[in-house]
N, C-alpha and C positions, 0 to 999 in steps of 0.2 A: 498074471496081470490082475486087473481089478474086478469089479462086479460083473456077474453074468446073469442073464435071464434066459431060461430054456436052452442053456448051452451056448448062448451068443454073447459076445463081449458087449458091454454097455459103454457107450462113449460119454462118460461123465467126468467128474472132477479129476480123477487120476489121468484120464486121457488128455484133458486140457493142459495139465501140468507137464506132460511128457508124451506127446503124440508120436515122437520118433520111435520110442521103444515099441509101441503098438504096431506102427507101420512096418518096422523091421520084421516082426513076427508074422504079420499078415503077408508081406511080400514072400517070405519063406514058404508059407503054406499054400497060397493059391493066387491066381490072377485077381480074383475078387472074393471078398469075404462077407458073409452076412453078419450084420451088427444091429444093435438096438440104439436108436438115436436118443438124444436127451429127453425128448417128449414122448418116447415110447414106441415110435414107429419102427418097423423093421426095414432095412435097406441093405443093398449091396454096396460095399466100399471097394473101389478099384485103387490099388496101391502100386502096381508095377508101371514103369515108365511107358513101355510100348503099348500096353493095353490102355493106359490112361490117355495117351495121345490119340489112340484109335477111337475111343469112346467120344472124346471131345469133338471129333469131326464126323461121327456116324449119325445120319438122320434117323436111324432106328431108336436112338436115345433122344426122346422128344423133350422140349422144354415148355410146351404150350400150357399156360396157367390153368385153363379149364380142365384139361385132362389130368394135370397134376393133382388138382383137388380130388378128383375121383380116385386116383391111385393112392393118395394119402389115406383116404377112408379105408381102402382095402388093406393097407399095410399095417394098420394099428389094431391091436387086440381090443376086444370089447372092454368098455369101461375106461379106456385111455382117452383123455381129452385131446382133441386135434389141435393143430396150431391155430393161432389167431391171425386171421387175414384182414387187411384193410384193402378193400376192393380198389380204392382210388390209387393205391401205390403198387398194385399187382400187375398193371398193364405195361410194364417196361419191356423193352426189346430183349432183355435177358430172359424173360418168361414167354418168349414167342419163337415160333418156327417160321421159315419162309412160307408164303411171301410177305407176311406181316413184318417179320423181322427185317427183311430186305428193305422194305419201304422206309421203316423208321431209321435204320442205320444209315441209309443214303442221306437222310436229312441232317444228320449230325456229324458225319465223317469229316466234312470240310473244316470243321472247327478244330480238329485235332491232328491235322497233317503235320509231318515233321517240319515243314517249312513255317507254318503258322506258329507252331510251338517254339521254334527257335527264335522268332521275333519277341517272345516273352522273356528271353534270357536276361536282358538288362533289368526288367522289373523284378524278376525273381531274385536277382542278386541284391537289388535295393531293399526288398522286403527282408531277405535273409540278414543283411547288414544291420538293419534296424532292430530285428529280433535279437541278434547277438550283442548289440550295444546294450539293450535292456538286460540281457542275461549277465553281461560282464559287470554291471553295477551290483549284482547280487552275489555273484561268485558261486554259491551252492544253489543249484536249480534242479528241477525235474525236467530233463531234456524233452520229454514228451510234451509237457505243458509249455516249455519255453521256446521250442523250435519245431519239433516233429509234427505237432498238430496245427499251430497257427500258420505255418508257412503254406501248406497246401490248401487249407480252408480259405485263407485270404486270397490266394491266386484264383481258385475256382470261383469264388464269390465275385471277384473283380471281372473275370471272364464273362460271367452271367449277369453282372451288375445287380448283385443281390446285397441288400444292406447287411452290415456286420453286427447290428445291434443285438441280434439274438443268437450270437455265435455259441454261447455256452448252452443255451436251450437246445440248439441244433445238435451240439455234440452229445448231449444227454440222450436225445431221441435216437440219434444214430447208434449209440452204444447199445441201447435196448433192442433196436430193430435188427441189428446184425449180430448181436451177442448170442442168441440162440438158447440161452439157459434161463431167461427170465420167465415170470409167470404170465399166462395168457392175458390176464387183466392189465398187466403193465405194458405188454406188447400192444394191446389194443389201444390203450391210452396214448402211448407214444405215437402209434400210427395215425390216430385221429388228430393229435396235435400237429404232427408233421404235415398231414394232408391239409389241414386248415391253414397253416402257415403258407404252404405252397400255392393254395387256391388264391390267397390274398396277393401273392406274388404274380400269378398269372393275370389276375384282374388288373393289377397295377400296370403291368406291361401292356395290356390291351388298351388301357385308357391313356397311358403316358409312355409310349415306347422310347427307348434310348438307342444309342449307337452301340449295341452289344448283340452277342450271338443269340441270347435267349429271346430278345425282342424280335429278331428275325424269325425264330421258330413260332412265336405266338402269332405273327401276322401273315406269314406266307412260307411256302416251301418250294422245293424244286418242281417245275412243270405245273405250277398252280396247286400242288398238293398242300394240304393244311391239316394240322393236328387238331383233334377235338379237345375239349377241356380236360377230359379224363386222361387222354394221352399226354397232354402238356404237364399235368400234375405228376404223372408217373415218370415222364422224361426229366423234369426238374429234380425229382427225387433221385433218379439214377445218376444224373450228372453230378449232383452235389455230393451224394454219399460216396459213389465210386470215385469221384474226382478228388477225394481227400483221404479216404480210408486206406487205400493201398500205399499211398506215399507216407502217411503217418508211420506205418509199420516198416516200410522200407528203410526209412531214416533211422528210427529207433533200433530196429533189429540189427542194422548194419553197424551202428556205433557200439551197441552192446557186444557184438562178436569181435569187433576190433579191440575192445577193452579186455575181453577174455583171451585174446590171442595177441599179446604184446609184440611178438615178432612180426606179425602181419601189419600191425599199426606202425611199427618202426619202418617197415618196408615201404608203406604208403607215404609216410612223411619224407623219406629219403627220395622218393620218386613219384611226385604228384601225377605224372603221366599215366600211372597205373590206375587212376581213379575210375575211368569208364569201365574197365574190366572188374575193378573192385565192386562197383555197383551191381554188375551182373552176378558176381559171386554172392553178394548180399541177397539178391533175389533168389538165387538157387538154393543157398544153404539154409536160409530160414525164410521161406516164401511168405510174403505178407498175407496171402490167402491160403488157408489150409485146404479146405474142400471147396471146389467149384459149386455153384448153385445147382440144385437138384434137377436130375433128369428122370425120365421113366421110360421103360421099354414098351415099344408098340408091337413087338412080336418076340418070340423066344430068340435069344441071341447067344451064340457060342463065343465065348471070350476066353482065349487061352485055354486053360484046362477046366473051365466051368461052363455051364449053360445057365444063363440068367433068364428066368421065365418072363413071359409077357406080363405087362402091368406090375412091374417091380420098380420100386424107387432105387435109383442109382446115384451114388456120389463118387466123384473123382477127386482123389487127394493129390493136388498139385505139389504139396509139401513132401509127400511120400515119393512121388515120381521123380522129384528132383534129388532124392537121396538113394536112388536105385543104382547099385553097383554095376548092373548090367549096362547102364548108359554112362555113368560117371564113375570111373575108377577111383577108389579110395574116397567114396562119396561123403563120408562123415568127417573128412578133413576140410577145414576152412582154409582156402588157398586163393588169395586175391590175384595170383598170377595164372590161375587155371585158364585154359583156353575157353573163351566165351562162346555162347550160342547153344541152342538146343533145349534150354530149360523151359519149364512149363509155367513159370510164375504168372505170366499174363494170359494163360490159357492157350488154346489152339483152335483152329477152324473158324467158322463164321462168327463165333462169340469171342474171338480174341479181343483183349482189352483195347478199346479205342484210345484210352488215355495213357498207353504205354510210353510214347515219346515224352509226354509231359511228366510222368512219374520219374522217368530216367533223368530228365533235365533237373527236376527239383531235388532228387536224391544226390546227384553229382554236385550241384551247387551247395546244398546244405552241408554235406559232409566235408566237401573241399574247403569251404570258408570256415567251418568250425575248426578243423585241424590246422588251418593256416594261422588262425588267430590265437588258439588256445592249446594248452596242455590240458587234456581231459582225464580225470581220474574218478573212478566210482567212489561214492561215499557210503555205499552199502555193498555187501557181498553179492556180486552178480548172480551167483547160483541160487540166491534166496529170493530173487525178485519174482513177483507173481505175474502170470500170463493171463490175458483176458479170457474169460470163459466162453465156450461155444465152439462149434465145429467149423464155422466159416472163416473167422479171422484168426491169424496167428500174430499176436502183437502183445507187447508188454503193457501192463497197467501203468507203470511208471519206470523212469530210469534216472535215479538220483546221481548227480555228478557234481564235481567241483571243476569250475573253469578258471584256470589261471592264465593270464595273458602270456604268450610266449616271450621268453627272455626276462620275465619278471622274477624267476627263481634264482 
């Protein structure tokens, strides 16, 4: 494979381009493998399904942000610059253990129940229809720009009543903050810009609340609980970024693999009832999140055939677990009729993705309406398309396609 440091594989550009090859070798070798992260820190990467699922639910693998900072310092060699943190964005529930995590999750769970999400179906269809109308007028489009990005960002902004006037800025900041391969100065600048924008949003909601979920969070919570300003900024960051990033890649990755597998595309066209199962296969086969956010060990932990020492950084590859032959027979085969269930694309345990019902709904509607209206053909070789750099996100930079109205040929 690619570059090594002190005998450890470096998760750099070659890894970003084809993580599946690395993961297959890692799964063959051990339950967890020591690697070098893009910014130089040493970490253990968990790549087998059973061990991945176990770690995601094991409290010995902590996510508390203060402890994480300490362990990061221990994990990097002298002279290697640490990651750039923006304190105002770090206090999300993704970076917390119980009871803090429990308190924050309780406050936001009600916004993402399957019932409340289903009520959004007509609006999601309306937004999708409008985006596809615009795309039809152009014919040749980048499907990421035309559909995969604007649909989920519009939905989550409407849910939180966030103005759309800085959508492009928000996308740029998000790309830097979740990309993982940018320079510290760029990460710090994006974090400060994002935090400043979200602070203005919080202050606006405090002064002029609307009939939306985020206004509820700003002004009150369950049992009189209330988020402080730092928690509100971090929560807005998490809801907005997580509320669109996963779905962007779910839609684009799914269409990408349908184009690479014409037999599966034809099968889905012939039987649209296969769409919910197809979305699950999109999620399993090319998971929108490669590695779950970082954990660290609070004690020595025996994991399969290795012992991970206390105070070690640990990353779980959802992407790899979902390609583990021990769980999914013929795992490298893209099959939209595969029995659904069990994949790790949305995580597992107390940090399971709150937005999973919304992502599934948006993915199903976007791909379903796209295929209903258009014959979709790639305008560039799919094998040559670049993937976004970084260990967190698994998503295409762009997906150039031609959209021809069905029946027009």
